N, C-alpha and C positions, 0 to 999 in steps of 0.2 A: 598611837591611838587617839585620836580628839576626843571620845568620851570613853566611860567606863563598861567595860564589856564584864565585870562581875556577874549583873543579873541575866546574862546571856546563857544561862543555865535553864534547867528545866525543874519544876516544882516535884515531882516524881525521883529526879536526882538528891536532889536535898532529902527527900525522905527516906531514899536508900541508905543515905549515908549519917542520918540521924539515928536511923535503926543500926547499922552497922558500928557506929559508935558505940552504941548503949549495950551490944552483946559481943563486943570485943573481936568483930571478924573486920573491923574497916582497915587493920594495919597488915592484914594478909597480901603477901606479894602477888599481883595479877597481871595479865596480859591481856589488852584489849585489841581488837583487830577492826580495820574499816576496810570491806569489801562490800560487791555487788553481787546480788545474787543472779542476777540477769541485767542485758542492757537495756534501755528503754526501747519501746518498738520503733523497728524501721531501723535502727543504728547498729552497724556493722562493728564499731571499735569507740572505747570512751576516751577520754583525753584528761589526764591528771592535771587539774587547773587548782589555783588555791593554797598550794603548798606552804609558800612563802607568807601569806597572809594568817593560815594557821597558827605557823611559828610566831610570827609576831603577836597574835593572840593569845597565846598561851605563857607566852613569856611576859605579856600585861595581865594577865588573869590574878586579879587581887580583889577583896573585897574590902574595901573602904568604910569609912563608919555610915555616909549615907545609905550604903547599900544595907550593910548589919541593922541599921535603924528600922529600914523598911521592912526588912524579915520578921526583925522583934514584933514592931508593932502588928503585923497580920498572924503572928504567932507561927509562920511557917515550918521554923526547927525551934529545938529547946534550947537552954541557955549553953550546953555543951557542945552543941552543934555550932552556935556563934562563936562561943571562943574557940574552937577550932577553924572557923574559916576565917577567924580575924588574922591569922597567922598564915595563911594558905600561901604557899608558891609548890608551883609544880618543881619535883625533886627528881622526877625519874626520866626515863629514854623513851626516845621516838627515833624509829627508821620507818621508810617508806621511799614508793617511788618517786624519783625526782619530777619536778614541775616540768610539764610537757611531755612525759612519756605515756603511752598509749597502755590503756588495760583492757581487763575484758572478766566475763562472770568467774567469779572467784577471787581473783588477783587480789593478794594481800596488799593493799593500798598504802596502808598505814598500821604501825604498829605501837601500840604504847603500853610501855611497862611502868610498873609502879605500885604503892600500894592500891589496894581497891578505892579505898576514899579519895585520893589525889588525884585519880584516872578516872573513876566513875562522873566526876562533875564536869570532866570536860566535854561531855559526848553532845550535847546540844551546840557547844560552841565549835566543837570540830566538823561535827555533821552540815550546820548551816553554810560553813565557806565551803566547804569541799563540794556539798551538792550541788550549792549556786554554781561556783566557779566550774566545775567541772563540766557542768550542762551546757552552760554558756561558751566553755571552750570548746565542745564538741559542735556544737552547731557551729560557730566560728568556721571551725577547722573544714566542716563540708563546704561553707559557702567559699571558702580561701580555693578550695579544690575548684569547684564548679566555675571561679572568677576564672581559673587558668594564666595565671600570672598577671591578671588585670590587678590596677588600684582596687581596692574596697576600705570604705571609711564607715568608722562606727558613730550612728547617729542617734543612739536609742536613749536619750538620758530623761527625754520627756514622755518614754513609755514606761516607767519604772519608780522604784522607791531611790531617793536620792543617794543614798549610800551604796543601793544597789546597782547604781548608775555607774558609779565609779570603779566597782569590781566587774562590771561587764566588760567596761573600757577594758581594763587590764587585762581580763580573760580572752577578751578580742584581739589584741594585741599580741599575746602569746601563741595567738593560734595563726597568725600572720596578717591580722589586718594592716593596714598601711598607718591609719591613721583614726583619731577618737576628734569627736567634737567636743569632749568635757575637758574643759581647760583643768576641773580641778586632779582627774586621773594624769593631765600632763605636767601638773606640778607635783603631784606624790611620788608617780611614778617613774617620769620622765618620758613620757610616750607623746609621739609626735601628736600634734593637734593641726586641726582644718576645719574650714568651715566655709559657707557663703550667706549671701542674706536669703530672707526669707518672702514669700508673695507680701508680707506686710509692709515692705519695706519698698516696694513697686509702688503698693496702693497708697504710700502715704503721701507720696510725688503726685503732681499736677499732672505728671505723663510718664510713660516707660522711661522715654528717652532720659527726661531731668533723672530719673532711677538711676539709670546707667551710668552716666554723667559723674554723677555723685560717688559712686561704689568706684569707677575707676579714677577719681580723682583722687578717693581715700587712700584706694589701696593697687593702685597702677593696672596697667593691660594685661598683668600676670594672673589676674583674678577670675573668679568664675561666676558668670550672669545668669540668672535664673529667668527662663523667657517664655515661660509657659502660662504668663498669669494673665494673659488676655488671649491672643491669636499668637501662635508659636513661631509662624513664618515670619509675621511683621516681627516678632522679637528677635529672633535671630539677626534679621536686616538690621535692625536698631542697634543691636549688638556689636555688631561688626561694622556699623556707622559711628558710633563714638568709639570703640576701643581700638579700631583698627584691626588688619588683618593679624596682628600679634596676640590678639585675644588670647585669654590661657584656656578658658573652658566655658563651654554653656552646661546649663544641667537642665534636664526635663524630670520632673514631678509626676505628671498624670498623664492618663491615657493611654494607649498602647504604645508602651516605650520602645517596643523592637520596631515598630513600623514609624515610629515618630524618629526613631534615632538614624534610622536607613536615609528619610526626607534630608532630616539635619545634616548628615554629611553631606550629602549631594549639594544644598544650599550653601554651605559654608564652604564647599571647594570652589563652587562657582564665582563666589565672592572672594577668592584669594585668602580664607583662612584654612588652607590646608591644613595648619598644624595644631589649628583649637580643637581641642580633645572634645568628648563629648561622655557627659559623667549623668546617670541616670538615678532614680532614687523612687519612693511612693510603694510600701508595702512590699518591698523584697525579700524573699528566702531565697534558699539553696536551689530550689526546684525552679524559681523563676530566672534566677542568674544564670542556672544553665540553660535554661531554654533561650537566653540571650548570646550566649557563645558565638553565633554565626554572624552577628550584626555588628554593628561597627561603633562598639559602645567601648569606652577607655578607662572606665569606673564606676564604681556603685557606692551609693551610700546607704546603708543598711540600718534600721531601727528598732522597729517593733519585734520582728522576728527573731532579731539577734539578743535582745534584752530579755524575752521569754522563752528562750533556747529553744525556737522555733520548734514548738508542739513536744518537747521534751524539757519541762522546766526544772526537772529534779534528775539526779543520776541515779537515783534509787540507792544510795548508799546507806548501809548499816553500819554500827558501832556497835561488835558485841565481844562479850568476855568469854575468852578462848581458852585461859590458864590460870591456875588458882594453887598459889605455892609449888609449881611446877608440873601439875596433875592437869592433863588435859581436862576441859569442861564443853558440852556441847548441847546445843537446844534440839531437841527432837519433836517439834512443834510440825504438824502438817502444814508442806509447803514454804515450811520459814526454817528449815533445818540449816545447822552449822556445822562445821567441821571442828574438833578441838585440836589444842595445842598450838603453840606459834608458829608460824609458815613465813617461807620467803619464797623466792621464785626465779626462774632461770626460763630466758627465753631461748628458743633453738631456730638457727638459721639456715637458709641454704647457702652454698659457695658463693651463690650468685647473690647473697645478701638480702634474699626472701623471708619473712618469717615465717615459719612453718607450725609451732606450738609454744603452748605456756604452759611450763611444769610448776606446779605448787608443791612446796615439802615442808615436813614438820623438821624444826631445828632444835629440837629436844637432844640434851646428850645423848650419844650413840646411835642418834639417827643416822640412817647414810644417806647424803645427799647424791642428787643425780648428777652424774657423769657429764661434763662439758664434754661438748666438741668442740672443733676448730674454731668454728665461730658463732657459739652460743654464749651469754651473759647473764650474770648475777640481774637481776631488777632493784631489787631495795640496797638501799646506801644510808647509813647513819646520818640524822638530824637534829638530835638533840640529845647532849649528855649531862647527866646531874642537872635537869631543869634550862640547860643553856643551849643553843644553838649552835653546832660545830663550826669551825672555821672554814673559809672557801667553799660554801654553799655556790649551787649555779645564781647567776644573775640572771632575770628577766631575760635578757638578753641570748646569753646560754639558753633557757629553757625555750625560748623561740626558737633556736636552731636544733636544739634536741626532737622538737614537735616536728619540724621541717623533714628532718632526716628520717623520723619515725614512720611517717607517713607514707616515705619512699619504698619502704621494706614490706609494705601489704601487697598480699598477693591482688591483681587488677581489681578482682573479685568485691575485694574489700573496700571499694571508693567508692561503689556503687552506690546511690542515693534509694535505690530501690529496697524493699523488704527482703532481710536474707538471713543466715547465720552469722555469727559473729566472724570476723575475718580471720581469724586462726582457733584453733580450739584449745581450752585448758584442761589438763589433766593433774590427777592428783598422783604423786609419788608417795608411794607406801612401802618402799623396799627399806 
């Protein structure tokens, strides 16, 4: 982490901490659970994203002197709480769905066990990462499905916060995007990077030909030339003249890209550039990508829709206390109910590999677990023990493959872009 995450907590969390320290309840063993009561409108599945970033953030979550001075100056907490925060290190246990796993309403995505004090201060930190990354990953997964095997590049850095841009690139790659234009994401997470020139580069030069020639001289004939700054037909003609028929690709960034892609394919073929690819960009989302499936498009560049969750910027997750000293506790507020007790989950599958049900069950001593069928599997795995991440957790590449496989297990209607029920139902095992 390049900056402190200590104040990525909320005022009310420290209010609860201070009060619990004062009345002696702060050290009670507790279990908090992350789940969502519903999926965002129009979504039939969720994608667990950001788990690796959450573990990094928890391990790095400490309060240094600058943060403590800020709290003291503004009298956010009392001296007793300041001293407790000075020595803060999370020493508890975390279990959860592996990154890249699908989830549904009620799925126990993350279980945090520790004292009330050490777990309650993590709420904002955990939710800010999981809600963002899972929303972006779900939007990205829908786009990848719509692209149907064609290359798709994340290009949204200029449409969001600078750190969100890096996180969005990571979540998009998790979901199957081919590359990102964000170089920091490439450095930090090893994600392949790609990009091409913008219209400004063409406008800089005295002619479109000169701009193309400069780019080819610097990057070779395999580069991608942006051909719609002026007249697209003339732009394609000049691009092939300058780079030759081995030109890597042309990019179309405006207009009716479906019609323009068809015209571009015909023109490129007529000029002998039969292997030159066509990349389209410009306000694309999963619906636009799906509408272009029949067109001669080889790749997509997606920006704004991706980094804003394509209409669902949050995964609507919550972080709720479900157990105190082994005793189940639950919120009963209307429309915001929770189910008490620490929980885990099993996903059931047909012999064909199609998922049919998510079964959530309590893990209290003596509680009966659901009987596993021959193709069923448990979903939660250990993530942290005594404040340290467990060994041999999946890499980003592993998680990417997990999600790819998980999407294949959904019933066909679960991949539809239209509104509908969750792809598989969630049931709560009470036996």
